[in-house]
C-alpha positions in Angstrom: 0.3 0.1 0.1 1.3 3.4 -0.9 -1.6 5.7 0.0 0.2 7.6 2.0 3.3 8.1 -0.1 0.8 8.9 -2.8 -0.8 11.5 -0.8 2.2 13.4 0.5 3.1 13.1 -3.0 0.2 14.7 -4.7 0.3 17.7 -1.8 3.7 18.7 -2.7 2.9 18.8 -6.5 0.4 21.2 -6.0 2.1 23.3 -3.8 4.7 23.5 -6.3 2.2 24.3 -8.8 0.8 27.0 -6.7 4.3 28.3 -6.2 5.0 28.7 -9.6 1.8 30.4 -10.2 2.4 32.8 -7.6 3.8 36.2 -9.1 7.4 35.9 -7.1 9.4 37.6 -9.4 13.1 36.7 -8.5 14.5 39.5 -10.9 13.6 41.7 -8.2 15.1 42.5 -4.6 12.2 41.3 -2.1 11.7 43.2 1.4 11.9 39.7 3.0 15.3 39.2 2.2 16.9 42.7 2.3 18.4 42.2 5.7 20.7 39.7 4.1 22.7 43.0 2.3 24.3 43.5 6.1 25.6 39.8 6.2 26.4 38.9 2.8 25.7 40.9 -0.5 26.6 37.6 -2.4 23.4 36.1 -1.1 21.2 38.8 -2.6 22.9 38.5 -5.5 22.7 35.0 -6.5 18.8 35.0 -5.5 18.4 37.2 -8.1 21.5 35.7 -10.6 20.2 32.1 -10.2 16.4 32.1 -10.3 16.4 28.4 -11.6 18.2 27.5 -8.4 16.4 29.8 -6.3 13.2 28.2 -7.2 14.0 24.9 -5.6 15.0 26.5 -2.4 12.3 28.4 -2.2 9.8 25.6 -1.8 10.4 24.8 2.1 10.1 28.5 2.7 7.0 28.8 0.6 5.2 25.9 2.8 6.0 28.8 5.6 4.7 32.0 3.9 1.8 29.7 2.6 0.6 28.5 6.3 1.5 32.4 7.5 -1.0 33.7 5.0 -3.7 31.1 6.4 -3.2 32.5 9.7 -3.0 36.4 8.3 -6.6 35.9 7.1 -7.7 34.9 10.4 -6.0 37.5 12.2 -7.3 40.3 9.8 -10.9 38.8 10.2 -10.4 39.3 13.8 -9.2 43.0 14.0 -12.3 43.9 11.4 -14.6 42.1 13.5 -13.2 44.2 16.4 -13.8 47.3 14.6 -10.6 48.1 13.3 -10.6 49.7 9.5 -7.9 48.2 7.7 -6.4 48.7 3.9 -4.3 46.3 1.6 -1.9 48.2 -0.3 -0.8 45.2 -2.6 2.2 44.3 -3.5 4.2 47.3 -4.6 7.3 48.0 -7.1 10.1 50.3 -6.0 12.0 50.8 -8.6 15.1 53.2 -7.1 16.0 50.1 -5.5 14.6 47.5 -7.9 12.7 46.1 -4.9 9.2 44.6 -4.4 7.2 45.2 -0.9 4.1 44.1 0.2 2.9 45.2 3.6 0.0 42.9 5.0 -2.4 45.8 5.9 -2.3 49.7 7.1 -4.6 50.3 10.0 -6.9 53.4 8.8 -8.9 53.8 11.5 -8.7 52.5 15.1 -11.6 53.0 18.0 -13.1 55.3 15.4 -10.1 57.6 15.4 -8.1 58.2 11.9 -4.4 56.7 11.8 -1.8 55.4 9.4 0.0 52.3 11.0 1.9 49.7 8.6 0.5 46.4 10.1 2.4 43.0 9.5 1.2 39.5 11.0 3.3 36.8 12.3 2.4 33.5 13.1 4.1 31.0 15.4 4.3 27.8 17.5 3.7 28.3 21.3 7.5 28.0 22.1 8.5 30.3 19.6 5.5 33.0 20.6 6.6 32.6 24.4 10.2 34.2 23.3 8.7 36.8 21.0 6.2 37.9 23.7 9.5 39.2 25.8 10.4 41.6 22.9 9.1 45.6 23.3 10.6 47.3 20.1 12.9 46.5 17.2 15.7 46.3 18.9 14.8 43.6 20.8 14.3 41.6 17.5 17.5 42.6 15.6 19.3 40.9 18.5 16.8 37.7 18.7 18.5 34.4 19.1 15.9 33.6 16.2 17.7 34.3 13.0 15.1 35.0 10.8 13.0 37.4 13.4 16.3 39.8 12.9 15.1 40.1 9.3 11.7 41.6 10.6 12.5 45.1 11.0 14.0 46.0 7.7 11.0 44.3 6.3 8.9 46.5 8.2 11.0 49.9 7.5 10.8 49.5 4.1 7.5 49.3 4.1 7.2 52.1 5.8 9.6 54.1 3.8 7.6 53.2 0.5 4.6 54.0 1.9 5.8 57.4 3.8 4.2 56.0 6.6 6.1 56.2 10.4 4.4 54.1 12.9 5.2 50.2 12.5 3.4 47.6 14.2 4.1 43.6 14.1 1.4 41.5 15.6 2.5 38.1 16.7 0.1 35.4 17.0 0.5 31.6 18.5 -1.2 29.5 16.6 -2.1 27.0 19.0 -3.8 29.3 21.5 -4.7 31.8 19.5 -2.8 34.7 21.9 -1.7 37.9 20.5 1.4 40.2 20.7 2.3 43.1 19.4 5.9 45.1 19.1 5.5 48.6 17.6 8.3 50.7 16.4 8.8 54.6 15.1 10.6 54.8 11.6 13.0 57.2 12.7 14.3 55.7 15.5 15.6 53.2 13.0 16.6 55.8 10.2 20.1 54.8 10.0 19.8 51.1 9.7 17.4 52.1 7.0 20.0 53.7 5.2 22.0 50.9 5.6 19.5 48.7 3.9 18.9 50.4 1.2 22.5 51.7 0.5 23.2 47.9 0.2 20.6 47.0 -2.1 22.0 49.5 -4.4 25.0 48.0 -4.3 23.3 44.7 -5.1 21.9 46.4 -8.2 24.9 47.4 -9.8 26.6 44.2 -9.3 23.5 42.3 -10.8 23.8 44.6 -13.6 27.0 43.2 -14.3 25.9 39.5 -13.8 28.5 39.2 -10.8 28.2 38.3 -7.3 30.8 39.1 -4.1 33.0 36.4 -3.5 32.2 33.7 -1.4 33.7 34.3 2.3 32.7 31.7 5.2 31.2 33.6 8.2 28.8 32.4 10.5 25.5 33.3 8.5 26.8 31.0 6.2 24.8 27.7 7.7 21.5 29.8 7.5 21.8 30.3 3.8 20.6 27.9 1.1 23.6 28.5 -0.9 26.0 27.4 1.2 26.3 23.8 0.2 24.5 23.7 -3.2 26.7 26.6 -4.8 29.0 29.1 -2.6 30.6 26.1 -0.7 30.2 22.7 -2.3 33.4 21.0 -1.9 35.5 20.3 1.1 38.6 22.7 -0.1 36.2 25.5 1.0 36.4 27.2 -2.3 33.6 28.7 -3.6 32.8 26.7 -7.0 31.1 30.0 -8.7 34.3 31.9 -8.1 36.2 29.4 -9.6 34.1 27.8 -12.4 33.0 29.9 -15.2 29.3 29.7 -16.6 28.0 29.4 -19.9 25.0 29.5 -21.9 24.5 26.4 -24.2 21.4 25.5 -24.3 21.7 22.6 -26.7 24.4 21.1 -24.1 21.9 22.2 -21.2 19.0 20.1 -22.7 21.4 17.0 -23.6 22.7 17.0 -19.9 19.4 17.3 -18.7 18.1 14.3 -20.8 21.4 12.3 -19.9 20.3 12.2 -16.3 16.9 11.4 -17.0 18.2 8.2 -18.7 21.1 7.4 -17.0 19.6 3.9 -16.3 19.2 2.9 -20.1 23.2 2.5 -20.6 23.0 2.5 -24.7 21.7 5.9 -24.8 23.4 7.4 -21.7 27.2 6.1 -23.2 26.0 7.8 -26.6 25.4 11.3 -24.5 27.8 11.1 -22.1 30.5 10.8 -25.0 29.3 14.0 -26.2 29.1 15.7 -23.1 32.5 14.8 -21.7 34.5 15.6 -24.6 32.6 19.1 -24.9 34.5 22.2 -24.5 38.1 23.0 -24.3 38.7 20.6 -21.3 38.3 22.9 -18.5 35.5 22.8 -15.7 32.4 24.8 -17.2 29.0 25.3 -15.5 26.0 24.8 -18.1 22.8 25.7 -16.7 22.8 24.2 -13.2 25.0 21.4 -14.0 28.9 21.7 -13.6 30.6 19.9 -16.1 34.2 19.2 -13.7 37.1 18.1 -15.0 39.6 17.0 -12.7 43.3 15.6 -13.8 43.4 12.0 -12.2 47.4 11.0 -11.1 48.0 7.3 -11.9 50.3 4.7 -13.4 51.0 3.1 -16.5 52.6 -0.1 -17.8 56.2 1.0 -19.0 58.0 -2.0 -18.2 58.2 -5.7 -19.1 55.3 -7.6 -18.0 57.4 -10.2 -15.6 58.5 -7.0 -13.9 56.1 -4.1 -14.4 55.4 -4.0 -10.7 59.0 -2.5 -9.8 58.7 0.1 -13.0 55.5 1.9 -12.4 56.0 5.4 -14.1 53.3 8.5 -12.8 50.6 9.1 -15.4 47.7 11.2 -15.2 44.3 11.7 -17.4 41.1 13.5 -16.8 37.7 12.3 -15.4 34.5 14.3 -15.9 31.7 14.2 -13.2 28.4 15.6 -13.5 26.4 17.2 -10.4 23.4 18.7 -10.7 23.2 22.0 -8.8 19.8 22.3 -8.0 20.4 19.4 -5.2 21.9 19.5 -2.3 25.6 18.1 -3.0 
């Protein structure tokens, strides 16, 4: 019986389809990733320069976001039932920074009084919520033990700056009990931090325009990044794959490589394609699409002596071995 596995596979397939149908344009910077410019601008660049790789990386995050959106609908309904008037600005383009921002809501009236407060909803499990209850302002979030919470202030500051609104509020919800906790801030109190974020985005934009990214440098943030093992540091030598291997565009060869990985079990066709793949190019390692065509010199020995005493007279020899790695998958 494979009913359980079939059910899970169908749910995953449907979720992938929803993700691809969603208007999530990776050619832009996004507010929820903006804080990375203070830690590693390379990640911001890679998220825009390698959209196919980012698509695979994003599925787990999309699951979290999708569940968060369900809770967002419930919290919005609760606020409206309590008499709070809300306005949803939708997804906004910020051309100056090549960014897209999408505030959850803006409170326009509270207890009958007009106001303007940028509002964002965050749902969490009971353990995370208990931690969040200790936070009073954005400084607490920036120093949070939870890496992702440190990104909330930059997200909110970008919302406020784009909309021209000073008052910012994050509403946390315990998904298990429904308990709420709010963290609020005034944007001007964090204007230096916002300036750092926006200046960093401009640096990223300049690099992306040149199809470049900063060199990979191992830091304490790397373990939190989806590119660490898949792209920046996939090998044991600690050097960056993208920095030491040229990337080329060859749609015909990429199609052949993809087909090779699909029919590899079928030896006859695989051998024919592999013959073309391994002899492709000038003999150096290259990246084709999301595949690494890696050439490495292999040192060995060959028989240069009479058969009866060959073990005594082996001489150094070398040859090149070509391997293939799918860069969409963790290595």
